[in-house]
Every structure is written in structure tokens, then in C-alpha cells.
C-alpha positions as a Markdown table, in Angstrom:
| # | Residue | x | y | z |
|---|---|---|---|---|
| 1 | Met | -15.7 | 5.8 | -23.8 |
| 2 | Pro | -19.1 | 4.4 | -24.0 |
| 3 | Ser | -22.0 | 6.4 | -22.4 |
| 4 | Trp | -25.2 | 5.4 | -20.9 |
| 5 | Asn | -27.1 | 6.2 | -24.1 |
| 6 | Asp | -24.5 | 3.8 | -26.0 |
| 7 | Val | -25.6 | 0.9 | -23.7 |
| 8 | Leu | -29.3 | 1.9 | -24.3 |
| 9 | Ser | -28.8 | 1.8 | -28.0 |
| 10 | Glu | -27.4 | -1.7 | -27.8 |
| 11 | Leu | -30.5 | -2.8 | -25.9 |
| 12 | Gln | -32.4 | -2.4 | -29.1 |
| 13 | Asn | -30.9 | -5.8 | -30.3 |
| 14 | Leu | -30.0 | -7.4 | -27.0 |
| 15 | Thr | -31.8 | -8.3 | -23.6 |
| 16 | Ile | -30.2 | -6.5 | -20.7 |
| 17 | Asp | -29.0 | -10.0 | -19.5 |
| 18 | Glu | -27.4 | -10.6 | -22.8 |
| 19 | Leu | -25.6 | -7.1 | -22.7 |
| 20 | Arg | -24.1 | -7.7 | -19.2 |
| 21 | Arg | -23.0 | -11.1 | -20.2 |
| 22 | Lys | -21.5 | -9.9 | -23.6 |
| 23 | Tyr | -19.1 | -7.4 | -21.8 |
| 24 | Leu | -18.4 | -9.6 | -18.7 |
| 25 | Lys | -17.1 | -12.1 | -21.5 |
| 26 | Ala | -15.3 | -9.3 | -23.2 |
| 27 | Leu | -13.5 | -8.5 | -20.1 |
| 28 | Tyr | -12.4 | -12.1 | -19.6 |
| 29 | Gln | -11.1 | -12.3 | -23.2 |
| 30 | Lys | -9.3 | -9.0 | -22.6 |
| 31 | Thr | -7.5 | -10.1 | -19.5 |
| 32 | Gln | -7.8 | -14.0 | -19.5 |
| 33 | Arg | -8.7 | -13.9 | -16.0 |
| 34 | Asn | -11.7 | -15.0 | -14.2 |
| 35 | Val | -14.4 | -12.2 | -13.9 |
| 36 | Ile | -17.0 | -11.8 | -11.0 |
| 37 | Ala | -19.2 | -8.6 | -10.9 |
| 38 | Tyr | -20.7 | -7.9 | -7.4 |
| 39 | Tyr | -23.3 | -5.3 | -7.7 |
| 40 | Ser | -25.8 | -3.8 | -5.3 |
| 41 | Gly | -28.7 | -1.7 | -6.4 |
| 42 | Phe | -28.3 | 0.7 | -3.6 |
| 43 | Leu | -28.2 | 3.8 | -5.8 |
| 44 | Lys | -31.7 | 2.9 | -7.1 |
| 45 | Ser | -33.3 | 1.5 | -3.8 |
| 46 | Asp | -32.7 | 1.7 | 0.0 |
| 47 | Arg | -34.6 | -1.6 | 0.5 |
| 48 | Arg | -33.3 | -4.4 | 2.7 |
| 49 | Gly | -31.0 | -6.7 | 0.8 |
| 50 | Ile | -28.6 | -4.1 | -0.7 |
| 51 | Glu | -25.8 | -4.5 | 1.9 |
| 52 | Leu | -23.1 | -7.0 | 1.8 |
| 53 | Thr | -24.3 | -10.1 | 4.0 |
| 54 | Asp | -23.3 | -13.7 | 4.7 |
| 55 | Asn | -25.8 | -14.9 | 2.0 |
| 56 | Asp | -23.6 | -13.3 | -0.7 |
| 57 | Ile | -21.3 | -16.3 | 0.0 |
| 58 | Asn | -23.7 | -18.5 | -2.1 |
| 59 | Gly | -23.7 | -16.1 | -4.9 |
| 60 | Phe | -19.7 | -16.2 | -5.0 |
| 61 | Met | -20.0 | -20.2 | -4.7 |
| 62 | Asn | -22.1 | -20.2 | -7.8 |
| 63 | Ala | -19.9 | -17.9 | -9.8 |
| 64 | Ile | -16.7 | -19.8 | -8.8 |
| 65 | His | -18.1 | -23.3 | -9.5 |
| 66 | Gln | -16.2 | -25.0 | -12.4 |
| 67 | Val | -14.0 | -22.1 | -13.2 |
| 68 | Asp | -10.1 | -22.3 | -13.6 |
| 69 | Cys | -8.9 | -20.6 | -10.3 |
| 70 | Ser | -5.3 | -20.7 | -11.4 |
| 71 | Lys | -6.2 | -17.8 | -13.7 |
| 72 | Gly | -6.7 | -15.5 | -10.8 |
| 73 | Leu | -9.7 | -13.2 | -10.3 |
| 74 | Asp | -10.8 | -9.7 | -11.5 |
| 75 | Leu | -13.6 | -8.5 | -9.1 |
| 76 | Ile | -15.9 | -5.7 | -10.0 |
| 77 | Leu | -17.4 | -4.1 | -7.0 |
| 78 | His | -20.2 | -1.7 | -6.5 |
| 79 | Thr | -21.6 | -1.8 | -3.0 |
| 80 | Pro | -22.4 | 0.5 | 0.0 |
| 81 | Gly | -20.8 | -2.0 | 2.3 |
| 82 | Gly | -22.2 | -4.3 | 5.1 |
| 83 | Gly | -21.1 | -6.3 | 8.0 |
| 84 | Ile | -17.6 | -6.9 | 9.0 |
| 85 | Ala | -17.9 | -10.6 | 9.9 |
| 86 | Ala | -19.6 | -11.2 | 6.4 |
| 87 | Thr | -16.8 | -9.2 | 4.7 |
| 88 | Ala | -14.0 | -11.3 | 6.4 |
| 89 | Ser | -15.9 | -14.7 | 5.5 |
| 90 | Ile | -16.1 | -13.5 | 1.7 |
| 91 | Val | -12.4 | -12.5 | 1.6 |
| 92 | Asn | -11.4 | -15.6 | 3.2 |
| 93 | Tyr | -13.4 | -17.7 | 0.8 |
| 94 | Leu | -12.1 | -15.9 | -2.2 |
| 95 | Arg | -8.4 | -16.1 | -1.0 |
| 96 | Ser | -9.1 | -19.9 | -0.5 |
| 97 | Lys | -9.9 | -20.1 | -4.2 |
| 98 | Phe | -7.5 | -17.5 | -5.7 |
| 99 | Ala | -4.9 | -17.2 | -3.0 |
| 100 | Thr | -3.9 | -13.3 | -3.4 |
| 101 | Asp | -4.3 | -13.2 | -7.2 |
| 102 | Ile | -7.3 | -11.0 | -6.9 |
| 103 | Arg | -7.6 | -7.6 | -8.7 |
| 104 | Cys | -10.5 | -5.3 | -7.7 |
| 105 | Phe | -12.1 | -2.9 | -10.2 |
| 106 | Val | -14.2 | 0.0 | -8.8 |
| 107 | Pro | -16.2 | 1.6 | -11.7 |
| 108 | Gln | -18.0 | 4.0 | -9.4 |
| 109 | Ile | -18.5 | 3.2 | -5.7 |
| 110 | Ala | -17.1 | 0.6 | -3.1 |
| 111 | Met | -17.6 | 1.9 | 0.3 |
| 112 | Ser | -17.1 | 0.7 | 3.8 |
| 113 | Ala | -17.0 | -3.0 | 3.7 |
| 114 | Gly | -16.6 | -2.7 | -0.1 |
| 115 | Thr | -13.2 | -0.7 | 0.6 |
| 116 | Met | -12.2 | -3.5 | 2.8 |
| 117 | Ile | -12.5 | -6.0 | 0.3 |
| 118 | Ala | -10.7 | -3.7 | -2.3 |
| 119 | Cys | -7.7 | -3.5 | 0.5 |
| 120 | Ala | -7.6 | -7.4 | 0.4 |
| 121 | Cys | -6.7 | -7.4 | -3.3 |
| 122 | Lys | -3.3 | -7.1 | -4.8 |
| 123 | Glu | -4.3 | -3.8 | -6.6 |
| 124 | Ile | -7.3 | -1.7 | -7.2 |
| 125 | Tyr | -8.3 | -0.1 | -10.6 |
| 126 | Met | -10.2 | 3.2 | -10.3 |
| 127 | Gly | -11.2 | 5.8 | -12.8 |
| 128 | Asn | -11.4 | 9.6 | -12.2 |
| 129 | Gln | -15.3 | 9.1 | -11.4 |
| 130 | Ser | -14.4 | 6.3 | -8.9 |
| 131 | Ser | -14.8 | 6.3 | -5.1 |
| 132 | Ile | -13.9 | 4.2 | -2.2 |
| 133 | Gly | -14.6 | 5.2 | 1.5 |
| 134 | Pro | -13.5 | 5.1 | 5.1 |
| 135 | Ile | -13.6 | 1.7 | 6.8 |
| 136 | Asp | -14.9 | 3.0 | 10.2 |
| 137 | Pro | -17.5 | 0.5 | 11.5 |
| 138 | Gln | -21.3 | 1.4 | 12.0 |
| 139 | Phe | -23.7 | -0.1 | 14.4 |
| 140 | Gly | -27.4 | 0.4 | 13.0 |
| 141 | Gly | -26.2 | 3.5 | 11.0 |
| 142 | Ile | -24.2 | 4.8 | 14.2 |
| 143 | Ser | -20.5 | 5.5 | 13.8 |
| 144 | Thr | -18.5 | 3.5 | 16.3 |
| 145 | His | -15.7 | 6.2 | 16.2 |
| 146 | Gly | -18.3 | 8.9 | 16.9 |
| 147 | Val | -19.8 | 7.0 | 19.9 |
| 148 | Ile | -16.4 | 6.6 | 21.6 |
| 149 | Glu | -15.5 | 10.3 | 20.9 |
| 150 | Glu | -18.8 | 11.4 | 22.3 |
| 151 | Phe | -18.0 | 9.3 | 25.5 |
| 152 | Glu | -14.6 | 10.6 | 25.9 |
| 153 | Ala | -16.0 | 14.1 | 25.4 |
| 154 | Ala | -18.3 | 13.5 | 28.1 |
| 155 | Ile | -15.6 | 12.2 | 30.5 |
| 156 | Gln | -13.5 | 15.1 | 29.8 |
| 157 | Gly | -16.4 | 17.7 | 30.0 |
| 158 | Val | -17.3 | 16.2 | 33.6 |
| 159 | Lys | -13.6 | 16.6 | 34.7 |
| 160 | Asp | -13.2 | 20.2 | 33.4 |
| 161 | Asp | -16.7 | 21.2 | 35.0 |
| 162 | Pro | -18.4 | 18.7 | 37.4 |
| 163 | Arg | -21.6 | 20.8 | 37.0 |
| 164 | Ser | -22.0 | 19.6 | 33.5 |
| 165 | Ile | -22.9 | 16.1 | 34.8 |
| 166 | Pro | -26.6 | 16.4 | 34.3 |
| 167 | Ile | -26.0 | 17.5 | 30.8 |
| 168 | Trp | -23.5 | 14.6 | 29.9 |
| 169 | Gln | -25.7 | 12.0 | 31.5 |
| 170 | Thr | -28.2 | 12.7 | 28.9 |
| 171 | Val | -25.8 | 12.1 | 26.3 |
| 172 | Val | -24.3 | 8.9 | 27.9 |
| 173 | Lys | -27.5 | 7.2 | 28.9 |
| 174 | Lys | -28.3 | 6.8 | 25.2 |
| 175 | Tyr | -26.0 | 3.9 | 25.1 |
| 176 | His | -26.1 | 0.4 | 26.8 |
| 177 | Pro | -23.3 | -0.1 | 29.2 |
| 178 | Ser | -21.6 | -2.7 | 27.1 |
| 179 | Phe | -22.0 | -0.7 | 23.9 |
| 180 | Ile | -18.9 | 1.4 | 24.2 |
| 181 | Gly | -16.8 | -1.9 | 24.6 |
| 182 | Glu | -18.6 | -3.3 | 21.5 |
| 183 | Cys | -17.6 | -0.3 | 19.4 |
| 184 | Lys | -14.1 | -0.5 | 20.5 |
| 185 | Lys | -14.0 | -4.2 | 19.6 |
| 186 | Ala | -15.6 | -3.5 | 16.1 |
| 187 | Ile | -12.8 | -0.9 | 15.3 |
| 188 | Glu | -10.2 | -3.2 | 16.4 |
| 189 | Phe | -11.5 | -6.2 | 14.3 |
| 190 | Ser | -11.9 | -4.1 | 11.3 |
| 191 | Asn | -8.4 | -2.6 | 11.6 |
| 192 | Glu | -6.9 | -6.0 | 12.3 |
| 193 | Leu | -8.5 | -7.7 | 9.1 |
| 194 | Val | -7.4 | -4.8 | 6.8 |
| 195 | Arg | -3.9 | -4.6 | 8.2 |
| 196 | Glu | -3.3 | -8.3 | 7.7 |
| 197 | Trp | -5.0 | -8.5 | 4.3 |
| 198 | Leu | -2.9 | -5.4 | 3.1 |
| 199 | Lys | 0.4 | -7.2 | 4.4 |
| 200 | Thr | -0.4 | -10.4 | 2.9 |
| 201 | Gly | -2.0 | -9.1 | -0.5 |
| 202 | Met | -1.2 | -5.7 | -1.8 |
| 203 | Phe | 2.2 | -5.5 | -0.1 |
| 204 | Lys | 3.1 | -9.3 | -0.1 |
| 205 | Asp | 6.9 | -9.8 | 0.1 |
| 206 | Asp | 7.4 | -6.0 | 0.5 |
| 207 | Pro | 9.9 | -5.3 | 3.3 |
| 208 | Glu | 8.0 | -2.2 | 4.3 |
| 209 | Ala | 4.6 | -4.0 | 4.3 |
| 210 | Asp | 3.9 | -3.0 | 7.8 |
| 211 | Ser | 4.5 | 0.5 | 7.7 |
| 212 | Lys | 2.8 | 0.9 | 4.5 |
| 213 | Ala | -0.4 | -0.9 | 5.8 |
| 214 | Gln | -0.2 | 1.3 | 9.0 |
| 215 | Arg | -0.2 | 4.4 | 6.8 |
| 216 | Ile | -3.3 | 3.4 | 4.9 |
| 217 | Leu | -5.0 | 2.5 | 8.2 |
| 218 | Ser | -4.3 | 5.7 | 9.7 |
| 219 | Tyr | -6.2 | 7.3 | 7.1 |
| 220 | Leu | -9.1 | 4.8 | 6.1 |
| 221 | Gly | -9.6 | 3.9 | 9.7 |
| 222 | Asp | -9.3 | 7.3 | 11.3 |
| 223 | His | -12.7 | 9.0 | 11.8 |
| 224 | Ala | -10.9 | 12.2 | 13.0 |
| 225 | Thr | -9.2 | 12.3 | 9.6 |
| 226 | Thr | -11.9 | 11.3 | 7.0 |
| 227 | Lys | -14.7 | 13.0 | 9.1 |
| 228 | Gln | -17.8 | 11.3 | 7.6 |
| 229 | His | -18.5 | 7.5 | 7.0 |
| 230 | Asp | -19.9 | 8.2 | 3.5 |
| 231 | Arg | -17.0 | 10.4 | 2.5 |
| 232 | His | -16.1 | 9.7 | -1.1 |
| 233 | Ile | -12.3 | 9.1 | -1.5 |
| 234 | Ser | -11.1 | 9.5 | -5.1 |
| 235 | Ile | -8.5 | 7.9 | -6.9 |
| 236 | Lys | -5.9 | 10.9 | -6.2 |
| 237 | Glu | -6.6 | 10.6 | -2.4 |
| 238 | Ala | -6.4 | 6.9 | -2.5 |
| 239 | Thr | -3.0 | 6.8 | -4.2 |
| 240 | Glu | -1.6 | 9.7 | -1.9 |
| 241 | Asn | -2.5 | 7.7 | 1.1 |
| 242 | Gly | -0.6 | 4.6 | 0.0 |
| 243 | Leu | -2.9 | 2.3 | -1.8 |
| 244 | Lys | -1.8 | 0.5 | -4.9 |
| 245 | Ile | -4.1 | 2.2 | -7.6 |
| 246 | Ile | -4.1 | 1.4 | -11.2 |
| 247 | Pro | -5.9 | 4.2 | -13.2 |
| 248 | Leu | -8.5 | 2.7 | -15.6 |
| 249 | Glu | -7.5 | 5.6 | -18.0 |
| 250 | Asn | -4.2 | 3.9 | -18.6 |
| 251 | Asp | -5.8 | 1.3 | -20.8 |
| 252 | Gln | -8.6 | 2.7 | -23.0 |
| 253 | Lys | -10.0 | -0.6 | -24.2 |
| 254 | Leu | -10.0 | -2.0 | -20.7 |
| 255 | Gln | -11.7 | 1.1 | -19.4 |
| 256 | Asp | -14.4 | 1.0 | -22.1 |
| 257 | Ile | -15.2 | -2.6 | -21.2 |
| 258 | Val | -15.4 | -2.1 | -17.5 |
| 259 | Leu | -17.5 | 1.0 | -17.9 |
| 260 | Thr | -19.9 | -0.8 | -20.4 |
| 261 | Val | -20.2 | -3.6 | -17.7 |
| 262 | His | -21.0 | -1.0 | -15.1 |
| 263 | His | -23.7 | 0.7 | -17.3 |
| 264 | Ala | -25.3 | -2.6 | -18.2 |
| 265 | Phe | -25.6 | -3.5 | -14.5 |
| 266 | Met | -27.1 | 0.0 | -13.6 |
| 267 | Cys | -29.6 | -0.5 | -16.5 |
| 268 | Thr | -30.6 | -3.7 | -15.1 |
| 269 | Phe | -31.5 | -2.1 | -11.7 |
| 270 | Ser | -33.4 | 0.6 | -13.4 |
| 271 | Lys | -35.3 | -1.9 | -15.7 |
| 272 | Ala | -35.8 | -4.4 | -12.9 |
| 273 | Pro | -36.4 | -2.3 | -9.8 |
| 274 | Asn | -37.1 | -5.3 | -7.6 |
| 275 | Ala | -33.7 | -6.6 | -8.2 |
| 276 | Val | -31.4 | -5.4 | -5.3 |
| 277 | Lys | -28.2 | -7.5 | -5.9 |
| 278 | Ile | -26.5 | -9.4 | -8.6 |
| 279 | Ile | -23.4 | -11.6 | -8.4 |
| 280 | Glu | -22.4 | -12.8 | -11.9 |
| 281 | Asn | -19.4 | -14.2 | -13.7 |
| 282 | His | -18.0 | -14.1 | -17.1 |
| 283 | Arg | -19.6 | -17.4 | -18.0 |
| 284 | Gly | -23.1 | -15.9 | -17.4 |
| 285 | Lys | -23.7 | -17.8 | -14.0 |
| 286 | Ala | -25.6 | -15.3 | -11.8 |
| 287 | Cys | -27.3 | -15.1 | -8.6 |
| 288 | Ile | -29.9 | -12.2 | -8.5 |
| 289 | Asp | -31.6 | -11.2 | -5.3 |
| 290 | Ile | -35.2 | -10.0 | -5.8 |
| 291 | Val | -37.2 | -8.0 | -3.0 |
| 292 | Gln | -40.9 | -7.5 | -3.8 |
| 293 | Ser | -42.3 | -4.3 | -3.4 |
């Protein structure tokens, strides 16, 4: 398996752009499927632009232009997540081009909305080092499930002891009157999207699609079960909770190529700290978002 040092040694003879493109092309040659890597520099930077947004559609449009969509898509994801509506737009666009012939590769981390996109694919490739995450929505870093739990705790607390009203008033007044309703709608929207994507993608034509999709949602979408929005769900947990996971370790050559792609992208963010996001295909067409210091 290639290491970080192996990648650095190759950079003695290649530029970082050439190295990324060499291994993206190698993955295409291995699978004979279109390859798009969607990479966020969130592990290197907390600046704006690291999250999934509507602007990313432009990067995907650039990457898909003039490719043979009948070959399907292998999507490599590394992201902390982002907006639900933007996620839905991206999935709808990808499916309009490749139908449900999309495989997701998670070399390291695809959290939140990244996990939602992975659930829209027909299968997910993960390694022992890979993680996905819960799909419970956030508003400005605030858990929607947490808000509802706190609100319901306030109602129950007042019922149990009316003398506690002043205490719970302090808690509840933090939220705008419509905020609770917006939180509930965000949870419903997220769950509806993932349920439909699972039924029409990963479990397409499966007579047990409904029950399998619900089982996955009961885990990924249940804040009471996952506990934290940034919880890292391993390949073992993902498999145990019903997702169709393919271990990268099953194919050593495939694993080597995917992990070298991953190291090359991570090296890019290290060497170009102003780069916050890269969307690139196996033909070397790329959109790179730059944020000035």
C-alpha cells in the first residue's frame, strides 16, 4: 500500500497536479468507469468554502462535460458535508447523467451531506481507515435534533414541576418561534431524500428496499443513537447497519490507486494552503476553489 512518503518521493519527478492526474487516470484504466474526485481541504483549513454548496454544481458540470456517461461514475468523496438543498441538487444532477450507476469511494472521511451522497450511490467502497457520519441536519453548527430534544425536555420539565418554568424559559427563549418548526422540516427533508435515494439506488429492485432503507435511516438519522454529529462511523458499523459496503482491502491494486489519489489530493492542500476545494476528473479537467488568506 502506498504511503505518504511514497507520494512525496514521486513528487521529485512530477508536479502535484501531474501526480493527481496520473492516479485518477490509473483508476479509470483499472475500472473503465468515469472518475470524479470531490475533495475539500477541511482537514487543513477551517476557512469559508470548505463545505458542499450550490456552487459545486459548476465543478461537476465541468468534470462531466464530454465524458461517456454510459460508462457510469466512480465518485471519490472527501468532505465535511454542507447544505441539504445543495446536496439534493448535486445528487439529482449526477443521476440525470449516470442514472443510478454511481459508486462512491470514501478513502478517509465523507461526513453529513457527504454521507447522504454516498447513500445515493449503488455501493460504497471504504477501507479500515474510512469514516462516514450521521445525517442529522445542522443550522449554523446547531444540531436540529438537539434543539428539538431540548425543547421537548423543557415541555416535560414544566409538566413535571411548574416551578421550573423560569429555568426552562431561559432555555427556550434562545430560539425564534419558527426555529423549532424549521428544525423538524430539515430532519424530514433529509430523511425523505436519503430514503428515496436508498430505495432507488442501493436497493433498486430489491423487494425489501423499504425496510432496508428504514433500517439505515434509523441509525444514520437518529441523533439519540449516534449521539454526536461528528461521530465517525467505521466500515464495520456501516455494514452492520445495512449499508452496501465494499471493503477496499478486497482488491489490493484498486486500494493502492484510490489511496494514492487520496494522498495526492491531501499533498495538494498542504502545498497550496489557499486551495480549499478541488473537483477533478480522470481526464485532468479540474475546478479548484482558492480563498485568499
